[in-house]
TORVEXPA-834199 format. One record per atom (N, C-alpha, C): residue in three letters; x, y, z. Coordinates in steps of 0.05 Angstrom, whole numbers, plus 5000, padded with zeros to 4 digits. Example, Ala and Ser with C-alpha at 12.3 -4.5 7.8 and 13.67 -1.06 7.14 Angstrom:
ALA526448865156
ALA524649105156
ALA526449345156
SER525749555142
SER527349795143
SER525850015157
END
This chain:
UNK501749765000
UNK500050005000
UNK501850255000
UNK501350434981
UNK502850674979
UNK502150865003
UNK504350995014
UNK503851175036
UNK502451425025
UNK500751555042
UNK499451805033
UNK501552015028
UNK500952195009
UNK502752415002
UNK503352585026
UNK505752685028
UNK506552845051
UNK505553135046
UNK503053185052
UNK501953455052
UNK500853515080
UNK500553775085
UNK499453855112
UNK496753735116
UNK495053735095
UNK492353625098
UNK492453325104
UNK494053175089
UNK494252885094
UNK495252825122
UNK497152975131
UNK498352925157
UNK496352995179
UNK494853225175
UNK492853305195
UNK490653085196
UNK489752995173
UNK487652785173
UNK488552535189
UNK491152465187
UNK492052245202
UNK492452305232
UNK492852555238
UNK493152625266
UNK490552625282
UNK488352695268
UNK485652725281
UNK484852465296
UNK484952235283
UNK484251995298
UNK485951935321
UNK488452015321
UNK490251975344
UNK489352155367
UNK488452405360
UNK487352585380
UNK484952455394
UNK483252345377
UNK480852205388
UNK481651975406
UNK483551815397
UNK484451585413
UNK485651675439
UNK487251885438
UNK488552005462
UNK486452095482
UNK484352225472
UNK482252325490
UNK480752085501
UNK480351875485
UNK478751635494
UNK480251475514
UNK482951475514
UNK484551305530
UNK483851315560
UNK483751555572
UNK483151575601
UNK480251495608
UNK478651455588
UNK475851395593
UNK475351125606
UNK477350935603
UNK477050685617
UNK476850715646
UNK478750875658
UNK478550935687
UNK476151095694
UNK475451295677
UNK473151465683
UNK470551305682
UNK470451115663
UNK468050945662
UNK467750785687
UNK470050675697
UNK469950525721
UNK468950695744
UNK469950935746
UNK469051115767
UNK466051185764
UNK465151235740
UNK462351315736
UNK460551095744
UNK461150845736
UNK459450615743
UNK459350575773
UNK461650565786
UNK461750515814
UNK460650745830
UNK460750985818
UNK459551215831
UNK456551205835
UNK455251045819
UNK452351005821
UNK451550835846
UNK453550725860
UNK452850575884
UNK452150755907
UNK452951005905
UNK452351195926
UNK454051175951
UNK456251025950
UNK458050995972
UNK460751105965
UNK461951275983
UNK464451405977
UNK466751205977
UNK466650995993
UNK468950815996
UNK469650675970
UNK467750545955
UNK468550435930
UNK469450635909
UNK468250875910
UNK469151085891
UNK472151145896
UNK472851185921
UNK475651245928
UNK477451005921
UNK476450765926
UNK478050525920
UNK478650505890
UNK476650545873
UNK477050535844
UNK478950755835
UNK478650995848
UNK480451215841
UNK483351145847
UNK483851025870
UNK486550945877
UNK487550725858
UNK485950525853
UNK486650315835
UNK487350415807
UNK485750605798
UNK486250725771
UNK488950865771
UNK489651005793
UNK492251145794
UNK494550935793
UNK494150715806
UNK496250505805
UNK496650405776
UNK494450355762
UNK494750245735
UNK495750465716
UNK495050715721
UNK496050935704
UNK499150945707
UNK500150905731
UNK503050905736
UNK504350665722
UNK503150425725
UNK504250195712
UNK504350235681
UNK502150305670
UNK501950315641
UNK503450545629
UNK503450785642
UNK504951005631
UNK507950935630
UNK508950805652
UNK511850735652
UNK512550535630
UNK510450385621
UNK510950185600
UNK510150285572
UNK509850545570
UNK509150665544
UNK511150625522
UNK513550525530
UNK515550475508
UNK514650255489
UNK512750085498
UNK511749875480
UNK510450005456
UNK508850225460
UNK507550345438
UNK509650505421
UNK511450655433
UNK513350825419
UNK515250655402
UNK516250445415
UNK518150265400
UNK516850135376
UNK514350045380
UNK512949915358
UNK512450105334
UNK511750355341
UNK511250555320
UNK513750595303
UNK515950645317
UNK518450695303
UNK519350465286
UNK519450225298
UNK520449995284
UNK518649905261
UNK516049935265
UNK514149865243
UNK514550065220
UNK514750315226
UNK515050515205
UNK517650475190
UNK519850425204
UNK522450375191
UNK522350125174
UNK521149905184
UNK520849665168
UNK519249715143
UNK517049865146
UNK515349935123
UNK516850095102
UNK518450285112
UNK519950445093
UNK522250305081
UNK523450115096
UNK525749965086
UNK525049745066
UNK522649655067
UNK521649455048
UNK522649175050
UNK523849105074
UNK524848835077
UNK522548635078
UNK522348435062
UNK520148245061
UNK519548125089
UNK517148135099
UNK516348015123
UNK517148165149
UNK518848365147
UNK519748495171
UNK517648655185
UNK515848795169
UNK513748945182
UNK511948775200
UNK511148535190
UNK509648355206
UNK511248245230
UNK513848195225
UNK515548095247
UNK515748285270
UNK515648545264
UNK515748755284
UNK513348725302
UNK511048675290
UNK508548645305
UNK508648395324
UNK509548175313
UNK509647925330
UNK511647965354
UNK513848095348
UNK515848145370
UNK514548325391
UNK513148535382
UNK511948715401
UNK509848585418
UNK508148425404
UNK505948285419
UNK507248095440
UNK509347965432
UNK510547775451
UNK511747915475
UNK513148135470
UNK514348285493
UNK512048405510
UNK510048515499
UNK507848635514
UNK506448425531
UNK505748195519
UNK504447985534
UNK506247875555
UNK508847855549
UNK510747755570
UNK510947935594
UNK511048195589
UNK511148395611
UNK508548385627
UNK506348355613
UNK503748325627
UNK503648085645
UNK504747855634
UNK504847625651
UNK506647665676
UNK508847815672
UNK510647875694
UNK509248035716
UNK507448225706
UNK505948385726
UNK504048205742
UNK502848005729
UNK501047825743
UNK502647655763
UNK504947555755
UNK506647395774
UNK507447555798
UNK508247815793
UNK509247975814
UNK507148165826
UNK504548095823
UNK502448275831
UNK502448335860
UNK503048135877
UNK502848185906
UNK504948395915
UNK507548365910
UNK509448575919
UNK508948845905
UNK508248835879
UNK507749085865
UNK505349225877
UNK503249075883
UNK500849205894
UNK501449325921
UNK502949185939
UNK503549295965
UNK505449535963
UNK507449525945
UNK509149755941
UNK507649995931
UNK505749955913
UNK504150175902
UNK502450305923
UNK501250145940
UNK499350255960
UNK500850375984
UNK503450325986
UNK505050456007
UNK505150756002
UNK504750835977
UNK504851125971
UNK502351285980
UNK500251125987
UNK497751255995
UNK497151216025
UNK495651386037
UNK495151376066
UNK492151376070
UNK490651226054
UNK487751216057
UNK486851036080
UNK484251056087
UNK483050876107
UNK483350586099
UNK483250396119
UNK483650116114
UNK481650006094
UNK479050096097
UNK477049976079
UNK477450066051
UNK478250316047
UNK478750416020
UNK481250266008
UNK483350226024
UNK485750086014
UNK485049796007
UNK483449666024
UNK482749386018
UNK481249365993
UNK479249545989
UNK477649535964
UNK479449605940
UNK481249795944
UNK482949865921
UNK484749625913
UNK485649475932
UNK487349245926
UNK485649025912
UNK483149015919
UNK481348815905
UNK481048895876
UNK480849155871
UNK480549255843
UNK483149185827
UNK485449235840
UNK488049175826
UNK488248885821
UNK487548715841
UNK487848425837
UNK486048315815
UNK483748445811
UNK481948365789
UNK482848465762
UNK483648715761
UNK484348845736
UNK486948745725
UNK488748655742
UNK491448575734
UNK491348345713
UNK489248195714
UNK489047965695
UNK488648055666
UNK488148305662
UNK488048405634
UNK490648525625
UNK492748525642
UNK495248645635
UNK496548535610
UNK496748265606
UNK497948165581
UNK496548275556
UNK493848285556
UNK492448375534
UNK492848675530
UNK492748825552
UNK493049115551
UNK495849195540
UNK497949065549
UNK500649135541
UNK501249035513
UNK500148805505
UNK500348715477
UNK498848915460
UNK496649025470
UNK495049235455
UNK496649485451
UNK498449555470
UNK500149785466
UNK501849755441
UNK503149515438
UNK504849465416
UNK503249465389
UNK500849355391
UNK499149345366
UNK498249625358
UNK497549785378
UNK496750065373
UNK499150225361
UNK501450185371
UNK503750315360
UNK504450225331
UNK503949965327
UNK504449855300
UNK502549985280
UNK500050015287
UNK498050135269
UNK498850425263
UNK499750575284
UNK500650855279
UNK503050865260
UNK504850675264
UNK507250665248
UNK506650615219
UNK504450475213
UNK503650425186
UNK501750635175
UNK501150835191
UNK499351045183
UNK496350965185
UNK495750745198
UNK492950655200
UNK491650765225
UNK491551025228
UNK490651155252
UNK487651135256
UNK486151105234
UNK483251075237
UNK482550805251
UNK484050605245
UNK483650335257
UNK484350355287
UNK486450505293
UNK487250535321
UNK485050665336
UNK483850875325
UNK481651015339
UNK479250825342
UNK478650675322
UNK476250485323
UNK476750285345
UNK479150185349
UNK479649995371
UNK479350125398
UNK480350375400
UNK480150505426
UNK477250565434
UNK475650645414
UNK472750685419
UNK471450415427
UNK472150205413
UNK470949945419
UNK471649855447
UNK474149905456
UNK474949835482
UNK473349975503
UNK472850235499
UNK471250385519
UNK468350295521
UNK467150245497
UNK464350155496
UNK464049885510
UNK465949695504
UNK465749435517
UNK466249455547
UNK468149625555
UNK468749655583
UNK466349775598
UNK465049965586
UNK462650085600
UNK460449875603
UNK459949725581
UNK457849525582
UNK458349315603
UNK460949215604
UNK461549005623
UNK461549115652
UNK462449365656
UNK462349475683
UNK459549495693
UNK457749585675
UNK454849605683
UNK453749325690
UNK454449125675
UNK453448855680
UNK454648745706
UNK457248775709
UNK458548655733
UNK457748795759
UNK457349055758
UNK456749205782
UNK453749215788
UNK452249315768
UNK449349345772
UNK447749095768
UNK448748915750
UNK447348675745
UNK448148445764
UNK450748405767
UNK451748185783
UNK452548265811
UNK452448525817
UNK453048625844
UNK455848545853
UNK457848575836
UNK460548495843
UNK462248715855
UNK461148955856
UNK462549175869
UNK465149255856
UNK467049335872
UNK469649445863
UNK471149225847
UNK471248985858
UNK472548765843
UNK471348715816
UNK468748745814
UNK467348715789
UNK468148925769
UNK468549165778
UNK469549385760
UNK472249315748
UNK474049215766
UNK476749135757
UNK476548895737
UNK474848705744
UNK474648465726
UNK473448545699
UNK471548735699
UNK470448835674
UNK472548955656
UNK474249115668
UNK476449245653
UNK478349045642
UNK478948835658
UNK480748625648
UNK479648465625
UNK477048395627
UNK475748245606
UNK475548415581
UNK474948675585
UNK474748855562
UNK477448875547
UNK479648865561
UNK482248865547
UNK482648625530
UNK481748385539
UNK482048135523
UNK480148145499
UNK477748235502
UNK475948265480
UNK477048465460
UNK478248675470
UNK479448885452
UNK481648765435
UNK483348585448
UNK485448465433
UNK484448275412
UNK482348125418
UNK481147945398
UNK480048115375
UNK478648335381
UNK477548505360
UNK479848615343
UNK482048675356
UNK484348785341
UNK485448585321
UNK485548335330
UNK486448115312
UNK484748105287
UNK482148125291
UNK480348115268
UNK480748365249
UNK481248595262
UNK481448845247
UNK484048855231
UNK486248735242
UNK488748765228
UNK489248525209
UNK487548315211
UNK488048085194
UNK488348165164
UNK486548335153
UNK486748405125
UNK489448555119
UNK490448705138
UNK492948835134
UNK495248635132
UNK495148445150
UNK497348235150
UNK497248055125
UNK494848005116
UNK494447825092
UNK495647945067
UNK495848215067
UNK496948355044
UNK500048365045
UNK501148275067
UNK504148295070
UNK505248005073
UNK507847995067
UNK509147735068
UNK509247645098
UNK508647395102
UNK508647265129
UNK511547205137
UNK512447305160
UNK515247245168
UNK515646955177
UNK518046865174
UNK518746605184
UNK519246615214
UNK519246385226
UNK519746385256
UNK522646485261
UNK524446415244
UNK527246505247
UNK527346805245
UNK525746935227
UNK525847215224
UNK524747355248
UNK522547245259
UNK521347375283
UNK523347365306
UNK524847135309
UNK526647095331
UNK529547175324
UNK529847325303
UNK532447415295
UNK533847565318
UNK536247475325
UNK537547565349
UNK538147875347
UNK539147965325
UNK539848245322
UNK537348425325
UNK535148335313
UNK532648485314
UNK531548495344
UNK531748275358
UNK530848265385
UNK532648435403
UNK535248435399
UNK537048605414
UNK536448895410
UNK535948965385
UNK535149245379
UNK532549315392
UNK530549135391
UNK527949195403
UNK528349245433
UNK529849075447
UNK530149105476
UNK531749355482
UNK533849425466
UNK535349665470
UNK533749915468
UNK532049925446
UNK530350155442
UNK528350185465
UNK527149965472
UNK525149975495
UNK526450045521
UNK528849945526
UNK530250005551
UNK530750305553
UNK531750425532
UNK532450705533
UNK529950885535
UNK527850805521
UNK525350965523
UNK524150945551
UNK524350705562
UNK523450655590
UNK524850845610
UNK527550855608
UNK529051035625
UNK528451325621
UNK528051395596
UNK527251665589
UNK524551735602
UNK522651535601
UNK519951585613
UNK520151615643
UNK521851465656
UNK522151495685
UNK523251765692
UNK525151865676
UNK526252135681
UNK524052355677
UNK522352305656
UNK520152495652
UNK518252495676
UNK517552255686
UNK515752235709
UNK517052365733
UNK519652345736
UNK520952475758
UNK520752775757
UNK520852885733
UNK520553175731
UNK517753265740
UNK515653115732
UNK512953195740
UNK512553145770
UNK513752935780
UNK513652885809
UNK514853125823
UNK517153215814
UNK518453435829
UNK516753695827
UNK515453745804
UNK513753985802
UNK511553975823
UNK510353735828
UNK508253715848
UNK509553755875
UNK511853625880
UNK513153655906
UNK513853945911
UNK514954075891
UNK515654365895
UNK513254535899
UNK511054465886
UNK508454615891
UNK507554585920
UNK507754335931
UNK506954295958
UNK508654455977
UNK511254485971
UNK512954635989
UNK512254935990
UNK510755025970
UNK509755305971
UNK506955325984
UNK505855095992
UNK503255096005
UNK501254925992
UNK499454806009
UNK497454625997
UNK495554755977
UNK495155015980
UNK493455155960
UNK494755175933
UNK497455205934
UNK498955215908
UNK498854935895
UNK499254725911
UNK499054455900
UNK496354405888
UNK494154485903
UNK491554445892
UNK491054595866
UNK491854845866
UNK491555005841
UNK493054905818
UNK495554815823
UNK497154705801
UNK496154435792
UNK494954285810
UNK493754025802
UNK491654065781
UNK490154285784
UNK488054355764
UNK489454445738
UNK491554605740
UNK492854705716
UNK494254475701
UNK495154275715
UNK496454055701
UNK494453905683
UNK491853935688
UNK489953825670
UNK490053965642
UNK490654215642
UNK490954355616
UNK493354245601
UNK495554165615
UNK497754045603
UNK497153775592
UNK495453625606
UNK494553365596
UNK492953395571
UNK491253605571
UNK489653655546
UNK491453735523
UNK493553885529
UNK495453955508
UNK496753715496
UNK497453515514
UNK498753275505
UNK496953115487
UNK494253115492
UNK492452965475
UNK492653055446
UNK493053315442
UNK493153435415
UNK495953425403
UNK497853525419
UNK500653545408
UNK501953265405
UNK501253075422
UNK502252805418
UNK501352695391
UNK499052775382
UNK498052665356
UNK499952745333
UNK500852995332
UNK502753075312
UNK505452945316
UNK506252905341
UNK508752775347
UNK508652475337
UNK506252345342
UNK505952075333
UNK506152045302
UNK504952235288
UNK505152235259
UNK507952295251
UNK509352465265
UNK512252505259
UNK513852255263
UNK513152105285
UNK514551855289
UNK514351665265
UNK511851645256
UNK511351455234
UNK512651545209
UNK512351795201
UNK513451885176
UNK516551915176
UNK517652015198
UNK520552025198
UNK521751745201
UNK520251565215
UNK521151285215
UNK521151155188
UNK518951205173
UNK518851085146
UNK521051195128
UNK521651465131
UNK523751585115
UNK526451475123
UNK526751425150
UNK529351325159
UNK529751035148
UNK527550885147
UNK527750605136
UNK528650615107
UNK527550815093
UNK528250845064
UNK530850995060
UNK531951095082
UNK534451265081
UNK534051505062
UNK531851645066
UNK531051875049
UNK531052125067
UNK533252265066
UNK533552505083
UNK531552725076
UNK531052765050
UNK529152965042
UNK526352915052
UNK525452665051
UNK522852585061
UNK522752615092
UNK525052545105
UNK525152575134
UNK524752865143
UNK526253045130
UNK526153325139
UNK523453455131
UNK522353365109
UNK519753475101
UNK517553375121
UNK517653135128
UNK515653025148
UNK515953175174
UNK518353215182
UNK518753355208
UNK517853645206
UNK518453775184
UNK517654055181
UNK514654095180
UNK513353925164
UNK510453965162
UNK508953895187
UNK509653675200
UNK508353615225
UNK508953815247
UNK511253935246
UNK512054145265
UNK510454395261
UNK509954465235
UNK508254705230
UNK505354665240
UNK504354425237
UNK501654365247
UNK501654375278
UNK503754265290
UNK503954265320
UNK504154555330
UNK505754715317
UNK506054995326
UNK503455145325
UNK501955115303
UNK499255235301
UNK497355145322
UNK497354885327
UNK495654775348
UNK496354875375
UNK499054895380
UNK499954995406
UNK499055285411
UNK499155455391
UNK498255735394
UNK495255745400
UNK493755585386
UNK490755565392
UNK490355475420
UNK491655265429
UNK491355165456
UNK492055375477
UNK494255515473
UNK495055715492
UNK492955945494
UNK491956025471
UNK489856235471
UNK487356145485
UNK486455905480
UNK484055795492
UNK484455775522
UNK486755675531
UNK487155655560
UNK487155935574
UNK488456125560
UNK488656395572
UNK485956535573
UNK484456505552
UNK481856645550
UNK479656505566
UNK479556235564
UNK477256095576
UNK478055925600
UNK480655935608
UNK481555765629
UNK480255805656
UNK479456055661
UNK478056125687
UNK475455965690
UNK474055915668
UNK471555765670
UNK472055475679
UNK474155355668
UNK474855085675
UNK475655075705
UNK477255265713
UNK478255285742
UNK475955305760
UNK473955475754
UNK471755515771
UNK469955265772
UNK469855115750
UNK468254875750
UNK469654655765
UNK472254665768
UNK473754445780
UNK473854465811
UNK473554705821
UNK473754735851
UNK472154975860
UNK471054945885
UNK469755165898
UNK471555295919
UNK473855175924
UNK475655275945
UNK476955545936
UNK476455755950
UNK477556015942
UNK480556035939
UNK482055895957
UNK484955905956
UNK486055755933
UNK484855525927
UNK485755365904
UNK485055515878
UNK482755635877
UNK481955785853
UNK483856015848
UNK484456165870
UNK486256395867
UNK489056305858
UNK490056085870
UNK492755995861
UNK492755915832
UNK490655775823
UNK490555685795
UNK490255935776
UNK488656115783
UNK488156355766
UNK490656525765
UNK492156545787
UNK494756705788
UNK496756585769
UNK496856315767
UNK498856185749
UNK497856105722
UNK495356195715
UNK494256105690
UNK495856195666
UNK496856435666
UNK498456535643
UNK500856365639
UNK502156275660
UNK504556095657
UNK503755835645
UNK501555725655
UNK500555465644
UNK499855485614
UNK498655725606
UNK497855755578
UNK500355765560
UNK502655835572
UNK505155845556
UNK506355575551
UNK505555375567
UNK506855115565
UNK506654995535
UNK504154975524
UNK504154875496
UNK505655055476
UNK505655315481
UNK506955495463
UNK510055465464
UNK511055425488
UNK513955395492
UNK514755095487
UNK512854915494
UNK513654635496
UNK513254465470
UNK511854575450
UNK511354405426
UNK513854305413
UNK516154445412
UNK518554325400
UNK519454075414
UNK519154065441
UNK519953825455
UNK518253585448
UNK515653625443
UNK513953415434
UNK514853315407
UNK515353505389
UNK516053435361
UNK518853295360
UNK520653395374
UNK523353275374
UNK523252995388
UNK521452955407
UNK521052685417
UNK520152505395
UNK518152595379
UNK517152435357
UNK519252375337
UNK520952565330
UNK523152525311
UNK525152325321
UNK525852335346
UNK527952155356
UNK526851885361
UNK524251855368
UNK523051595370
UNK522951475343
UNK522051625322
UNK521751515295
UNK524351415284
UNK526551555291
UNK529151465281
UNK530651295301
UNK529251205321
UNK530251015342
UNK532851115355
UNK532851375362
UNK535151485377
UNK534651465407
UNK534351205416
UNK533551165443
UNK535651265464
UNK538151205458
UNK540251295477
UNK540351595479
UNK540051735457
UNK540052025456
UNK537652125473
UNK535252005470
UNK532952095484
UNK533352045515
UNK534451825522
UNK535051765550
UNK536951975562
UNK539152025548
UNK541052215558
UNK540052495559
UNK538552565538
UNK537452845536
UNK535452885559
UNK533752695565
UNK531752735586
UNK533152745613
UNK535152585617
UNK536552595643
UNK537952875646
UNK539152965624
UNK540453235626
UNK538453455630
UNK536153435616
UNK534053635620
UNK532953635648
UNK532653395660
UNK531653365687
UNK533653515707
UNK536253465703
UNK538253595721
UNK538153895718
UNK537853995693
UNK537654285687
UNK535154385702
UNK532854245699
UNK530454345712
UNK530754355742
UNK531854145755
UNK532154145784
UNK533954375792
UNK536154425778
UNK537854655785
UNK536454915783
UNK534854955761
UNK533355195758
UNK531255235780
UNK529955015787
UNK527855045807
UNK529155115835
UNK531354995841
UNK532755055866
UNK533655345868
UNK534155475845
UNK535055755844
UNK532655945843
UNK530755885824
UNK528656075819
UNK526356075839
UNK525655835849
UNK523355815867
UNK523755965893
UNK526155935906
UNK526556105931
UNK526556395926
UNK527456475902
UNK527556765895
UNK524856885888
UNK523356735872
UNK520956845859
UNK518356715868
UNK518456505885
UNK516056375894
UNK514656225871
UNK512056265869
UNK510456115848
UNK511356185820
UNK512156445816
UNK513156525790
UNK515756365783
UNK517456335802
UNK519956185798
UNK519355895793
UNK517355785807
UNK516555505803
UNK515755455774
UNK514055625764
UNK513055595736
UNK515155675715
UNK516755875721
UNK518955935702
UNK520855705699
UNK521555585721
UNK523455345719
UNK522055125703
UNK519455085707
UNK517954875693
UNK517854935663
UNK517455185656
UNK517455245627
UNK520255215615
UNK522255285629
UNK524955245619
UNK525754955618
UNK524354785633
UNK524654495631
UNK523954405603
UNK521854515592
UNK521054445564
UNK523154535544
UNK524254775549
UNK526354885532
UNK528854705533
UNK529454615558
UNK531854445561
UNK531354175547
UNK528954065548
UNK528353815535
UNK528753845504
UNK527654065493
UNK528054105464
UNK530954145457
UNK532354305473
UNK535154365467
UNK536954125468
UNK536553955488
UNK538253715490
UNK537653515468
UNK535053495460
UNK534353315438
UNK535453425411
UNK535353695408
UNK536153815383
UNK539153755378
UNK540653695398
UNK543453635395
UNK543853395378
UNK541853225375
UNK542052985358
UNK541653035329
UNK540953275321
UNK540353335292
UNK542753275275
UNK545153355284
UNK547553315267
UNK548053025262
UNK547552845282
UNK547952565278
UNK545952455258
UNK543452555259
UNK541452455240
UNK542252535211
UNK543152775208
UNK543952865181
UNK546352705171
UNK548152645189
UNK550552485181
UNK549652205172
UNK547652095185
UNK546851825179
UNK544951795155
UNK543352005150
UNK541351985129
UNK541552175106
UNK543052375108
UNK543352575087
UNK544952455063
END
């Protein structure tokens, strides 16, 4: 199948389904909360909320499964090696399912370690652990699904990726309603419904991608288990995993630094971080398309196609970032007022709103350069760049926050995005040397 022409319109059309899928992704946890919320008891609601936080942490840290699959699938597709595109999928599915199985085997110590971070009442903690114990059985299907989702993006099949995400949410809602309201299974039923939905989602995905695989050469067992390809897969995933941990550490420190300025600052900034999550839903879409197109160009060793893909997706991302910043600045107060009635939290959020509105405007190059480096499998560079950016951010925060308070907190955080982009941009010369 010929790749779509590299035009702004074609790239935007491919980005839109990813935006939809990104927005739909958190709905699994929200659907669980909505269903259990109809019980009228605060304890199960709090338990599901805690359990959802645990799985968000597990799955976000394992997001390299999606990123690695996107890059390797795009490069295989661009390189044209017979059977390699399908082989990338089988390797990704095997690694994802294997990691999911490892989570099941290690569920007891992982569960206890995760809940040590919370200080909720015993009944809430017990119910939350029941949710985790039930939902963990869907981990192999969920993580294999990450690789499959990334593979679809790498091939430019973003519409199918969105269809699968919508199907997952619809099945999850239906099963949660049945398990909780029909079978009266409570919190454990919500977790079991999510686990079962993940397996049904994986089966549906197999049906959906079958026509795609039938049009491609079937890889041999030796090709799937090729040692060099497996070593590369694990190296890429390892580096992206370490990069993700460093990214999580930066956001953890922002919350910790906010708390050091007072609980009202932490509460206000927790609301403003939702704007940054919304930004990621949109800007990640352009970064994902950049991953696929620069990966395809890298596989074909076509420098002109690589730079054109990066330029066009970056132009779209920059335009989107400006719109997001304007919307947050103009209408952000309405969202803040809807999120909390607490006067101190409202005031803290409103005071810092202008800084938050600048995050997508300042930060879009870091999203795009992430996409470029993922697509060209510069895992070691991404790892080192994120570690360097984290150290720069911590140093800036230690200097600026004591001097300027909340302004210094946000100024350091904005410069964190600049540092992320700057350290990643250092890899441009190496890309040009390898592909020009």
